[in-house]
C-alpha positions as CSV (number, residue, x, y, z in Angstrom):
1,X,22.8,-2.2,45.0
2,X,25.1,0.6,46.2
3,X,25.1,4.1,44.9
4,X,28.6,3.6,43.3
5,X,27.4,0.5,41.5
6,X,24.3,2.4,40.2
7,X,26.6,5.2,39.0
8,X,28.9,2.8,37.2
9,X,25.9,1.1,35.4
10,X,24.5,4.5,34.4
11,X,27.8,5.6,33.1
12,X,28.2,2.4,31.0
13,X,24.7,2.7,29.7
14,X,25.4,6.4,28.6
15,X,28.6,5.5,26.9
16,X,27.0,2.5,25.1
17,X,24.1,4.6,24.0
18,X,26.5,7.3,22.7
19,X,28.5,4.7,20.7
20,X,25.3,3.2,19.2
21,X,24.0,6.6,18.2
22,X,27.3,7.5,16.6
23,X,27.5,4.2,14.8
24,X,24.0,4.5,13.3
25,X,24.8,8.1,12.2
26,X,27.8,6.8,10.4
27,X,25.8,3.9,8.8
28,X,27.5,1.2,10.9
29,X,26.8,-0.7,14.0
30,X,28.9,-1.6,17.0
31,X,29.1,-5.2,17.9
32,X,25.4,-6.2,17.7
33,X,24.0,-9.3,19.4
34,X,24.7,-12.4,17.4
35,X,23.8,-16.1,18.0
36,X,25.7,-18.1,20.6
37,X,28.1,-19.2,17.9
38,X,29.0,-15.6,17.1
39,X,27.4,-15.7,13.7
40,X,24.2,-14.1,12.4
41,X,21.3,-16.2,11.1
42,X,21.5,-14.4,7.8
43,X,23.9,-11.8,6.3
44,X,23.3,-9.7,3.3
45,X,26.8,-8.9,2.1
46,X,28.3,-6.1,0.0
47,X,25.0,-4.5,-1.2
48,X,24.3,-0.9,-1.8
49,X,22.1,-0.3,1.3
50,X,19.6,2.6,0.9
51,X,17.6,3.7,3.9
52,X,15.2,6.5,3.1
53,X,14.8,7.5,6.8
54,X,18.5,8.2,7.5
55,X,19.5,8.8,3.9
56,X,22.2,6.1,4.2
57,X,23.3,5.1,0.7
58,X,26.5,3.1,0.9
59,X,27.9,-0.4,0.6
60,X,27.2,-2.2,3.8
61,X,26.7,-5.7,5.3
62,X,23.4,-6.4,7.0
63,X,23.1,-9.0,9.8
64,X,19.7,-10.5,10.6
65,X,18.8,-12.7,13.6
66,X,15.3,-14.2,13.5
67,X,12.9,-11.6,12.1
68,X,15.0,-8.5,13.0
69,X,17.9,-6.5,11.5
70,X,20.6,-6.5,14.2
71,X,23.7,-5.2,12.4
72,X,24.6,-2.8,9.7
73,X,28.3,-2.6,9.1
74,X,31.0,-1.6,6.7
75,X,33.0,-4.5,8.0
76,X,32.4,-8.1,7.0
77,X,29.9,-10.1,9.1
78,X,29.7,-13.8,9.6
79,X,26.4,-15.6,9.0
80,X,25.1,-19.1,9.0
81,X,23.8,-18.1,5.6
82,X,25.4,-15.3,3.5
83,X,23.8,-13.8,0.4
84,X,26.0,-11.9,-1.9
85,X,24.3,-8.6,-2.9
86,X,27.2,-7.1,-4.8
87,X,26.0,-4.6,-7.4
88,X,22.5,-4.9,-5.9
89,X,20.4,-2.3,-4.1
90,X,19.3,-3.4,-0.6
91,X,16.1,-1.5,0.1
92,X,13.4,-1.7,2.8
93,X,10.6,-4.1,1.6
94,X,7.9,-2.2,-0.2
95,X,4.5,-1.5,1.5
96,X,1.5,-1.7,-0.8
97,X,-1.3,0.2,1.0
98,X,-3.9,-0.6,-1.7
99,X,-3.8,-4.3,-2.7
100,X,-7.2,-5.9,-3.4
101,X,-5.6,-9.2,-4.3
102,X,-5.3,-10.9,-0.9
103,X,-4.6,-14.5,-1.8
104,X,-1.7,-16.8,-2.6
105,X,-1.8,-16.0,-6.3
106,X,-1.6,-12.2,-5.7
107,X,1.0,-12.6,-2.9
108,X,3.3,-14.4,-5.4
109,X,3.2,-11.5,-7.8
110,X,3.7,-9.0,-4.9
111,X,6.8,-10.8,-3.7
112,X,8.3,-10.9,-7.2
113,X,7.6,-7.1,-7.4
114,X,9.6,-6.4,-4.2
115,X,6.5,-6.0,-1.9
116,X,6.8,-7.4,1.6
117,X,3.5,-6.0,3.0
118,X,0.2,-5.9,1.1
119,X,-2.7,-4.1,2.7
120,X,-6.4,-3.9,1.7
121,X,-7.2,-0.4,3.0
122,X,-9.7,1.0,0.5
123,X,-12.6,-1.5,0.3
124,X,-11.4,-3.3,3.5
125,X,-13.3,-6.1,5.1
126,X,-16.3,-6.9,7.2
127,X,-16.3,-9.1,9.3
128,X,-12.6,-8.4,10.0
129,X,-11.8,-11.2,12.4
130,X,-12.7,-13.8,9.8
131,X,-10.7,-12.0,7.1
132,X,-7.5,-12.2,9.1
133,X,-8.2,-15.8,10.2
134,X,-8.4,-16.9,6.6
135,X,-4.8,-15.8,6.0
136,X,-2.9,-16.6,9.2
137,X,-0.1,-19.0,8.5
138,X,-0.8,-19.0,4.8
139,X,0.7,-15.8,3.5
140,X,3.9,-15.2,1.6
141,X,3.9,-11.5,2.6
142,X,2.5,-9.5,5.5
143,X,-1.2,-8.6,5.1
144,X,-3.8,-6.5,6.7
145,X,-7.1,-4.7,6.2
146,X,-9.4,-1.8,7.3
147,X,-12.9,-2.4,8.3
148,X,-14.8,-1.4,5.2
149,X,-17.7,1.0,4.9
150,X,-18.6,-0.7,1.6
151,X,-18.8,-4.3,2.8
152,X,-20.4,-3.2,6.0
153,X,-23.0,-1.3,4.1
154,X,-23.5,-4.3,1.8
155,X,-24.3,-6.4,4.9
156,X,-26.7,-3.8,6.2
157,X,-28.6,-3.3,2.9
158,X,-28.5,-6.9,1.8
159,X,-26.6,-6.3,-1.4
160,X,-26.2,-9.3,-3.8
161,X,-22.6,-8.3,-4.8
162,X,-19.6,-10.2,-3.6
163,X,-16.6,-7.8,-3.6
164,X,-18.3,-4.6,-4.8
165,X,-22.0,-3.5,-4.6
166,X,-24.2,-4.2,-7.5
167,X,-27.7,-3.3,-6.2
168,X,-29.1,-2.4,-2.8
169,X,-26.0,-0.9,-1.2
170,X,-25.8,1.4,-4.2
171,X,-29.4,2.7,-4.0
172,X,-30.5,2.4,-0.3
173,X,-30.7,5.4,1.9
174,X,-30.2,4.0,5.4
175,X,-32.7,4.5,8.1
176,X,-31.6,5.6,11.6
177,X,-31.6,1.9,12.7
178,X,-29.6,0.8,9.7
179,X,-27.1,3.6,10.3
180,X,-26.7,2.3,13.9
181,X,-26.1,-1.2,12.6
182,X,-23.5,0.1,10.2
183,X,-21.6,1.9,12.9
184,X,-21.8,-1.3,15.1
185,X,-20.2,-3.2,12.3
186,X,-17.5,-0.6,12.0
187,X,-16.8,-0.6,15.7
188,X,-16.7,-4.4,15.8
189,X,-14.1,-4.4,13.0
190,X,-12.0,-1.9,14.9
191,X,-12.3,-3.9,18.0
192,X,-10.9,-6.9,16.0
193,X,-7.8,-5.0,15.1
194,X,-8.7,-3.4,11.7
195,X,-6.1,-0.9,10.6
196,X,-8.6,1.9,10.1
197,X,-11.8,2.6,8.2
198,X,-11.9,2.1,4.4
199,X,-14.4,3.8,2.0
200,X,-15.5,3.4,-1.6
201,X,-17.9,6.3,-1.6
202,X,-18.3,6.3,-5.4
203,X,-19.6,2.7,-5.2
204,X,-22.4,3.6,-2.9
205,X,-23.9,6.9,-4.3
206,X,-26.9,6.6,-1.9
207,X,-24.6,7.2,1.1
208,X,-25.3,10.7,2.2
209,X,-22.6,13.2,3.2
210,X,-24.0,13.0,6.7
211,X,-23.4,9.2,6.8
212,X,-19.7,9.7,5.8
213,X,-19.3,12.6,8.2
214,X,-20.6,10.5,11.1
215,X,-18.0,7.8,10.3
216,X,-15.2,10.4,10.2
217,X,-16.3,11.5,13.7
218,X,-16.3,7.9,14.8
219,X,-12.7,7.5,13.4
220,X,-11.6,10.4,15.7
221,X,-13.1,8.7,18.7
222,X,-11.3,5.4,17.8
223,X,-8.1,7.2,16.8
224,X,-7.8,5.6,13.3
225,X,-7.3,6.9,9.7
226,X,-9.9,7.1,7.0
227,X,-8.7,5.5,3.7
228,X,-11.1,7.0,1.1
229,X,-12.1,6.5,-2.5
230,X,-13.7,9.8,-3.4
231,X,-17.4,10.3,-4.2
232,X,-16.8,11.1,-7.8
233,X,-14.2,11.8,-10.5
234,X,-13.5,13.9,-13.6
235,X,-14.2,17.6,-14.3
236,X,-17.9,17.7,-14.8
237,X,-19.8,19.9,-12.3
238,X,-21.6,19.1,-10.1
239,X,-19.8,16.0,-9.0
240,X,-16.2,16.8,-10.0
241,X,-13.1,15.4,-8.5
242,X,-12.4,18.8,-7.0
243,X,-15.8,18.8,-5.2
244,X,-15.1,15.2,-4.0
245,X,-11.7,16.1,-2.6
246,X,-13.3,19.1,-0.9
247,X,-15.9,16.9,0.8
248,X,-13.4,14.7,2.6
249,X,-11.0,17.5,3.4
250,X,-13.9,19.4,5.0
251,X,-14.8,16.3,7.0
252,X,-11.2,16.0,8.2
253,X,-10.8,19.7,9.0
254,X,-14.1,19.8,10.8
255,X,-13.6,16.7,12.9
256,X,-9.8,16.5,13.2
257,X,-9.8,13.1,11.5
258,X,-6.9,11.5,9.8
259,X,-7.4,11.1,6.0
260,X,-5.8,9.2,3.2
261,X,-7.1,9.7,-0.4
262,X,-6.6,6.7,-2.7
263,X,-5.5,6.7,-6.4
264,X,-5.6,10.4,-6.9
265,X,-4.8,10.2,-10.7
266,X,-7.7,7.9,-11.7
267,X,-10.1,10.1,-9.7
268,X,-8.6,13.5,-10.5
269,X,-7.9,12.8,-14.2
270,X,-7.5,16.2,-15.8
271,X,-8.0,17.9,-12.4
272,X,-5.3,15.9,-10.6
273,X,-2.9,18.9,-10.3
274,X,-5.6,21.0,-8.6
275,X,-6.5,18.1,-6.4
276,X,-2.9,17.7,-5.3
277,X,-2.8,21.5,-4.6
278,X,-5.8,21.1,-2.4
279,X,-4.2,18.3,-0.5
280,X,-0.9,20.1,-0.1
281,X,-2.7,23.3,1.1
282,X,-4.8,21.4,3.6
283,X,-1.6,19.6,4.9
284,X,0.2,23.0,5.3
285,X,-2.8,24.2,7.3
286,X,-2.8,21.3,9.7
287,X,-5.0,18.7,8.2
288,X,-3.6,15.1,8.5
289,X,-4.0,14.1,4.8
290,X,-2.0,12.0,2.4
291,X,-2.6,10.4,-1.0
292,X,-1.3,7.7,-3.4
293,X,-1.2,6.7,-7.1
294,X,-0.2,3.8,-9.3
295,X,2.2,4.2,-12.3
296,X,-0.2,3.3,-15.1
297,X,-2.5,5.1,-17.5
298,X,-5.5,3.0,-16.9
299,X,-7.9,2.1,-14.0
300,X,-9.9,-1.0,-13.4
301,X,-13.2,-1.8,-11.7
302,X,-16.4,-3.8,-12.0
303,X,-18.5,-2.8,-15.0
304,X,-21.7,-3.5,-13.0
305,X,-20.8,-0.9,-10.4
306,X,-22.1,2.7,-9.9
307,X,-18.9,3.9,-11.6
308,X,-20.7,3.3,-14.9
309,X,-24.0,4.9,-14.1
310,X,-25.3,7.3,-16.7
311,X,-22.9,10.1,-17.5
312,X,-19.7,8.0,-17.2
313,X,-18.4,8.9,-20.6
314,X,-18.6,12.6,-20.0
315,X,-17.1,12.3,-16.5
316,X,-14.1,10.3,-17.7
317,X,-13.8,11.9,-21.1
318,X,-13.7,8.4,-22.8
319,X,-16.0,6.2,-24.7
320,X,-16.7,2.5,-25.2
321,X,-13.4,1.8,-27.1
322,X,-11.5,3.0,-24.1
323,X,-12.9,0.1,-22.0
324,X,-11.1,-3.3,-22.2
325,X,-13.0,-6.4,-21.0
326,X,-10.5,-8.2,-18.7
327,X,-11.8,-11.7,-19.4
328,X,-11.1,-11.6,-23.1
329,X,-8.9,-8.5,-23.6
330,X,-11.4,-7.1,-26.2
331,X,-12.2,-3.4,-26.5
332,X,-15.9,-2.7,-25.9
333,X,-18.7,-1.4,-28.2
334,X,-22.1,0.0,-27.2
335,X,-23.5,-3.5,-27.7
336,X,-20.9,-5.4,-25.7
337,X,-20.9,-2.8,-23.0
338,X,-24.7,-3.4,-22.4
339,X,-24.2,-7.2,-22.5
340,X,-21.2,-7.3,-20.1
341,X,-22.7,-4.7,-17.7
342,X,-25.6,-7.1,-17.1
343,X,-23.2,-9.9,-16.6
344,X,-20.8,-8.0,-14.3
345,X,-17.0,-8.4,-14.0
346,X,-13.8,-6.4,-14.3
347,X,-13.0,-3.9,-17.0
348,X,-9.8,-1.9,-17.6
349,X,-10.5,1.9,-18.1
350,X,-7.9,3.6,-20.3
351,X,-8.5,7.1,-19.0
352,X,-5.4,8.5,-17.3
353,X,-3.1,10.7,-19.5
354,X,0.6,9.8,-19.3
355,X,1.4,13.3,-18.1
356,X,-0.9,12.8,-15.1
357,X,0.6,9.5,-14.2
358,X,4.1,10.9,-14.4
359,X,3.1,14.0,-12.3
360,X,2.1,11.8,-9.4
361,X,5.3,9.7,-9.6
362,X,7.4,12.9,-9.7
363,X,5.6,14.3,-6.6
364,X,7.7,13.2,-3.7
365,X,4.8,13.3,-1.3
366,X,2.5,10.9,-3.3
367,X,2.8,7.3,-2.0
368,X,3.1,4.5,-4.6
369,X,0.2,2.0,-4.2
370,X,-0.9,-0.6,-6.8
371,X,-4.7,-0.9,-6.4
372,X,-3.8,-4.4,-7.7
373,X,-5.9,-7.5,-8.3
374,X,-5.3,-10.6,-10.4
375,X,-7.7,-13.5,-10.6
376,X,-6.6,-16.7,-12.4
377,X,-4.1,-14.6,-14.3
378,X,-6.6,-12.0,-15.4
379,X,-6.7,-8.4,-14.3
380,X,-4.5,-5.2,-14.6
381,X,-0.7,-5.1,-14.9
382,X,-0.6,-2.9,-11.8
383,X,-1.2,-6.0,-9.7
384,X,2.1,-7.5,-10.8
385,X,4.4,-4.7,-11.9
386,X,3.8,-1.4,-10.1
387,X,7.0,-1.2,-8.1
388,X,9.3,-2.5,-10.7
389,X,7.7,-0.1,-13.2
390,X,8.6,2.8,-10.9
391,X,12.2,1.6,-10.6
392,X,12.7,0.6,-14.2
393,X,10.6,3.0,-16.2
394,X,10.4,6.2,-14.2
395,X,13.7,6.1,-12.2
396,X,16.1,4.5,-14.6
397,X,14.7,5.1,-18.1
398,X,12.7,8.4,-17.7
399,X,14.7,9.8,-14.8
400,X,11.5,11.3,-13.5
401,X,12.6,10.8,-9.9
402,X,15.7,9.8,-8.0
403,X,16.1,6.2,-6.7
404,X,16.1,7.2,-3.1
405,X,12.9,9.3,-3.5
406,X,11.2,6.4,-5.3
407,X,12.2,4.0,-2.5
408,X,10.9,6.5,0.1
409,X,7.5,6.7,-1.7
410,X,7.3,2.9,-1.7
411,X,8.5,2.1,1.8
412,X,9.1,4.8,4.4
413,X,6.1,7.1,3.5
414,X,3.5,4.3,3.7
415,X,5.1,3.1,7.0
416,X,4.9,6.7,8.4
417,X,1.3,7.0,7.2
418,X,0.3,3.9,9.2
419,X,2.5,4.0,12.2
420,X,0.7,6.6,14.3
421,X,-2.4,4.3,14.5
422,X,-0.6,0.9,13.9
423,X,2.6,1.0,16.1
424,X,4.0,-2.2,14.6
425,X,4.6,-0.2,11.3
426,X,7.4,1.8,13.1
427,X,9.6,-1.2,12.5
428,X,8.9,-1.3,8.7
429,X,10.0,0.8,5.8
430,X,13.5,1.3,7.2
431,X,16.8,-0.4,7.3
432,X,18.1,0.2,10.8
433,X,19.0,-1.9,13.9
434,X,15.8,-3.2,15.4
435,X,13.7,-2.9,12.3
436,X,11.8,-5.9,10.9
437,X,13.9,-7.9,8.4
438,X,11.7,-7.1,5.4
439,X,14.0,-6.3,2.5
440,X,13.9,-6.0,-1.3
441,X,17.2,-6.6,-3.0
442,X,17.3,-5.8,-6.7
443,X,19.5,-5.0,-9.7
444,X,18.9,-1.3,-10.5
445,X,20.2,-1.9,-14.1
446,X,17.8,-4.7,-14.8
447,X,14.7,-4.2,-12.6
448,X,11.6,-3.8,-14.8
449,X,7.9,-4.7,-15.0
450,X,6.9,-7.3,-17.5
451,X,3.1,-7.3,-17.0
452,X,1.0,-5.7,-19.8
453,X,-2.7,-5.0,-20.3
454,X,-3.0,-7.9,-22.7
455,X,-1.0,-10.2,-20.4
456,X,-0.9,-8.9,-16.9
457,X,0.2,-12.2,-15.2
458,X,3.9,-11.8,-15.7
459,X,6.4,-11.5,-12.9
460,X,8.6,-8.5,-12.6
461,X,12.3,-9.0,-13.2
462,X,15.4,-7.8,-11.4
463,X,14.5,-8.7,-7.8
464,X,17.2,-11.2,-6.7
465,X,16.1,-11.6,-3.1
466,X,13.0,-10.6,-1.2
467,X,13.0,-11.2,2.5
468,X,9.9,-11.2,4.7
469,X,10.4,-11.3,8.5
470,X,13.9,-12.8,8.0
471,X,12.7,-15.5,5.6
472,X,13.6,-15.5,1.9
473,X,10.4,-15.6,-0.3
474,X,12.4,-14.8,-3.5
475,X,15.9,-16.2,-3.9
476,X,18.1,-15.9,-7.0
477,X,15.1,-14.2,-8.8
478,X,12.7,-17.1,-8.2
479,X,9.9,-17.7,-5.7
480,X,10.7,-20.0,-2.7
481,X,8.2,-22.8,-2.3
482,X,6.6,-23.8,1.0
483,X,7.3,-20.7,3.1
484,X,4.6,-18.5,4.6
485,X,6.4,-15.9,6.8
486,X,3.8,-13.2,6.3
487,X,2.0,-11.9,9.5
488,X,-1.2,-9.9,10.0
489,X,-0.7,-6.2,10.4
490,X,-3.2,-5.0,13.1
491,X,-3.8,-2.3,15.5
492,X,-3.4,-3.3,19.1
């Protein structure tokens, strides 16, 4: 090729790049690639497109080819299929970083709540390869997991629990050999593409601070983030929420590790504001740390777990009547507490003041994550309604936060938290050319959660369309049968 030809091509490329940059800045696109027929596979027409990354908030038409967004235009676009989004908000699909429900039942509730990616980052999985294989080609939404310290420790100690520890993993101090086996399991999970390392330190009180610190060091070597349930909760010293935040912040500061603290309100309780101040201060001074919360005034966990070891009433400032047995909905007494603790299963914990829940929603740096789990229709309403509750209750009714900030907390912030270690997340949480076609399209005047503590298995309302990788999983407010477009979210 001649020098002249090279110069012509370079000049054309520069002009094209400049036009593309200008168009994106204006919220439009130049002629984007379409199919051979000149039409897009799918067009979302006339919706109020809100992109938290660019702050675009305007009526636009979105063109999709395959699983990618390829056009955003103020002008009409022609599509093989066109969906009318008039008077609807077109938002990036929501990314739930803390979703324990990882099966078809839970994915249906996620989709109806606007979630397009549901990740198990706290408890995680071990073995990891098997966990992903069980979901490939069978998922309504995108899915992914960390390699979990808790399940790996359960394997090492020989715990009899299934999801959470109930005996040996709670009480066993690991030998040097067992610690090596634990680290081998963690490394194996990371080799298999796990998103990071997940921790439920409160569930394994026998885990020493040294054991956790060693894994933070390992995370630095493997260049992954630590997703951490703190060692303790409440205001009683020793063992307060403040002390527990300080433990993991010190680990991160000393090692250079990346840290995400889960459900800060249900751990911090009355100390949540101080815990958030610690996190903000650490971030300001160079620690890579983020946190999350769900928009409810109650937690949920297994009654058989270490969370309910002696002293739980003082730590959480509650008593038996504040516990609700998930299977029956009954409030507990001293007698039923003893009975059900031996049996073991889920209990809702009414422990979070409304002012604390609202504080976390108002804080624009706190990610929204559900901590959701439903099993045969039983569980906590956060598993079905977290995202609609933010949009309906806190944005529209309470005006606690603006719509674009709420969307940022539910899409862009989780994508940014993940993308440094999981590059495929750079294409999620945004509406821009080249981004994955994961979209939540809802009526801002009607969107609302319907799930309650007495009846949590109720779909949210107001989501007209939810699109995962270019495929509709919710259409005209109803689930679409027989589609499984969700893909596994992994590190390379």
